[in-house]
C-alpha positions in Angstrom: 100.7 122.4 91.3 99.3 125.9 91.4 102.7 127.5 91.2 103.6 125.4 88.2 100.3 126.1 86.5 100.9 129.9 87.2 104.3 129.6 85.4 102.6 128.4 82.3 103.2 124.7 82.8 100.6 121.9 82.4 101.0 119.8 85.6 99.2 116.4 86.2 99.2 115.1 89.8 99.1 111.3 90.3 99.1 109.3 93.5 101.9 106.9 93.7 99.8 104.3 95.3 97.7 104.1 92.1 100.7 102.4 90.4 102.3 99.0 91.0 105.3 99.2 88.7 107.6 101.7 87.0 106.4 100.2 83.7 102.9 101.8 84.1 104.5 105.3 84.8 106.7 104.8 81.8 103.5 104.1 79.6 101.8 107.1 81.0 104.7 109.5 80.5 105.2 108.2 76.8 101.6 108.1 75.9 100.9 111.7 77.2 104.2 113.1 76.1 105.4 114.5 79.6 108.5 116.6 79.5 109.6 116.1 83.0 108.5 114.6 86.3 108.8 115.5 90.0 108.5 112.8 92.6 107.6 113.1 96.2 109.5 110.6 98.4 112.7 109.2 97.2 111.5 105.5 97.6 107.6 105.7 97.4 107.6 108.0 94.5 111.1 107.7 92.9 111.0 103.9 92.6 108.3 104.4 90.0 110.7 106.6 88.0 113.3 103.8 87.6 114.0 103.5 83.7 112.2 106.7 83.0 113.0 108.3 79.7 112.0 111.9 80.9 114.1 113.9 83.2 112.9 114.0 86.7 113.6 115.7 90.1 112.9 114.2 93.6 111.7 115.7 97.0 113.1 113.8 100.1 110.5 112.7 102.7 111.7 112.2 106.3 110.6 108.5 105.8 113.4 108.3 103.1 116.3 109.3 105.3 115.0 108.1 108.8 113.3 104.9 107.9 113.5 103.3 104.5 117.2 103.9 104.4 117.5 101.1 107.0 116.3 98.6 104.6 118.9 97.3 102.2 116.5 96.6 99.4 114.8 100.2 99.6 118.3 101.7 100.1 119.6 100.3 96.8 116.5 101.4 95.0 116.9 105.0 96.5 120.5 105.1 95.5 119.7 104.1 91.9 116.8 106.6 91.6 119.1 109.5 93.2 121.8 108.7 90.8 119.6 109.3 87.8 117.7 112.4 89.1 118.4 115.9 87.9 118.1 117.3 91.3 116.7 116.5 94.7 115.4 118.7 97.5 115.7 118.1 101.3 113.4 120.2 103.6 116.4 120.8 106.2 120.2 120.7 106.1 119.9 117.6 108.6 118.1 115.7 106.0 120.6 116.6 103.2 123.4 115.5 105.4 122.0 112.2 106.0 121.3 111.6 102.4 124.8 112.8 101.5 126.5 110.6 104.1 124.8 107.5 102.4 125.2 108.7 98.7 128.1 111.3 98.8 128.2 111.5 94.9 124.9 113.0 95.0 125.6 115.9 97.4 126.0 118.6 94.8 122.6 117.8 93.4 120.8 117.9 96.7 119.4 121.3 97.5 117.7 122.5 100.8 114.3 124.1 100.5 112.1 124.4 103.6 108.5 123.2 103.1 105.8 125.8 102.6 102.2 125.7 104.0 99.1 127.8 103.6 96.2 127.4 106.1 92.7 128.4 105.0 90.3 127.6 108.0 86.9 127.3 107.2 84.7 130.1 108.8 81.5 128.0 108.7 82.8 124.8 110.4 81.2 124.2 113.7 83.6 122.2 115.8 81.2 121.2 118.6 78.5 120.1 116.2 81.1 118.0 114.4 82.0 116.3 117.8 78.4 115.7 118.4 77.8 114.0 115.1 80.8 111.9 115.8 79.1 110.8 119.1 81.4 112.7 121.3 78.8 114.3 123.5 80.2 113.8 126.9 82.9 116.5 126.9 82.1 119.2 129.3 84.1 121.3 129.2 86.4 120.2 126.3 89.7 121.5 125.5 90.9 119.2 122.8 94.5 118.3 121.8 95.0 117.6 118.1 97.4 114.6 117.1 98.3 114.4 113.4 98.4 111.1 111.6 101.8 109.5 111.3 102.9 106.1 110.0 105.4 105.9 112.8 103.4 107.6 115.7 104.3 106.3 119.1 102.0 107.4 122.0 102.9 105.9 125.1 99.7 105.1 127.0 99.0 107.6 129.8 102.1 109.9 130.1 103.2 111.8 127.1 100.4 114.2 126.5 99.3 114.9 130.0 102.9 115.6 131.2 104.0 117.5 128.1 100.9 119.7 128.5 101.7 120.3 132.2 105.0 121.7 130.9 103.1 123.9 128.3 101.2 125.6 131.2 104.5 126.9 132.4 105.3 128.9 129.3 102.9 131.7 129.1 104.7 133.5 126.3 103.6 130.7 123.9 100.7 131.7 121.6 97.2 130.7 122.6 95.2 131.6 125.8 93.9 128.4 127.3 96.7 127.2 129.4 94.8 127.4 132.8 92.4 124.8 131.6 94.9 121.9 131.3 93.3 120.1 134.1 90.2 119.5 132.1 91.9 118.0 129.0 90.5 115.5 126.8 92.7 114.2 123.9 91.1 114.2 120.5 93.0 112.5 117.4 91.6 113.3 114.2 93.2 110.6 112.2 95.8 108.7 114.2 95.6 105.1 115.1 96.2 105.2 118.7 93.2 104.1 121.0 94.6 104.6 124.4 92.1 105.7 127.0 91.3 109.3 126.7 92.2 109.4 123.0 89.2 109.6 120.7 89.8 108.8 117.0 87.7 110.8 114.6 87.4 110.5 110.7 89.6 112.6 108.4 88.3 116.1 107.4 88.6 118.3 104.2 91.6 120.5 104.5 89.7 123.8 105.3 87.5 122.1 108.0 90.8 120.2 109.5 92.5 123.7 109.7 89.2 125.1 111.5 89.3 122.1 114.0 92.9 122.6 114.6 92.4 126.3 115.4 89.8 125.3 117.9 92.3 123.0 119.9 94.3 123.7 122.8 97.6 122.5 121.3 99.0 120.2 118.7 101.1 117.2 119.7 103.4 115.5 117.4 104.6 112.3 119.0 106.1 110.8 115.8 109.5 108.9 116.5 110.6 110.0 112.8 110.0 113.4 111.0 111.4 115.0 108.1 109.5 118.5 108.4 105.9 118.2 109.7 103.4 120.2 107.7 100.9 119.8 110.7 103.4 121.6 113.0 103.9 124.4 110.4 100.1 124.6 109.9 99.6 124.9 113.7 102.2 127.6 114.2 100.6 129.6 111.3 97.2 129.3 113.1 98.9 130.3 116.4 98.2 126.9 118.1 100.8 125.8 120.7 103.0 123.0 119.6 104.4 120.2 121.5 106.6 117.8 119.6 109.1 114.8 120.2 112.8 116.0 120.2 113.6 114.4 116.9 115.9 116.2 114.3 112.9 117.0 111.9 111.1 118.6 114.7 114.0 120.4 116.3 114.7 122.0 113.0 111.6 124.1 113.0 110.7 124.5 116.8 112.8 126.6 119.1 112.2 125.2 122.5 110.3 127.3 124.9 110.1 129.9 122.3 108.1 128.6 119.4 106.9 125.5 121.0 108.0 122.7 123.3 110.2 119.7 122.4 110.0 116.6 124.6 112.1 113.4 125.0 110.6 112.0 128.2 107.5 112.5 130.2 109.3 114.9 132.4 
């Protein structure tokens, strides 16, 4: 939105979950005289632009091409939305090819543009005080692992994180300097739903504090079984925090194994 404002456009940001039907968006765009729309997620956002009288573009999410496409009803909606869209953006070539395989007529209107991120960690955020306030006072020492929120997170109890981190210790060329402390690991999830032993679920944080917390961690682990392009992984890389991620196409598109992070498919 800041980029659009800087270019002289007036941009209004709306959460798709605030609306129940395309009619509500149609009323909004007609009453406020909008000239165009840009929706994030072909299904979640795009479905609300069905019947729109203004031109619109779509930004694909990983959920669109990895999950929603498996549902016949959602696939039909996405196809109709894509047909009317002026353009669509995919974060990776792989995402574009998945979409083009399903909707070949739309291939020429799908452009590949990698996701951009910007980190701004708070310099006043006290990580250990935050943990104490959250009731996590028994860590001594604490070398936390950050697990980002994901609707399709799959963390198998007891094996993925410890084994993957054991592999991380064998890659001293990766950024970060805490590898020798892996035997003392506790896993801290700031916003995922997993409650396996050793995983402590903490509340969400403002972005700058979240970046500061991430910077304090031993590693970021992305165990999602479905990804488009994970902003959390890109943010960790920008903060020079080691990254471990499940070997799915979205993660493999941005991580070079054993050079910029580790990709894992099994505990070994």
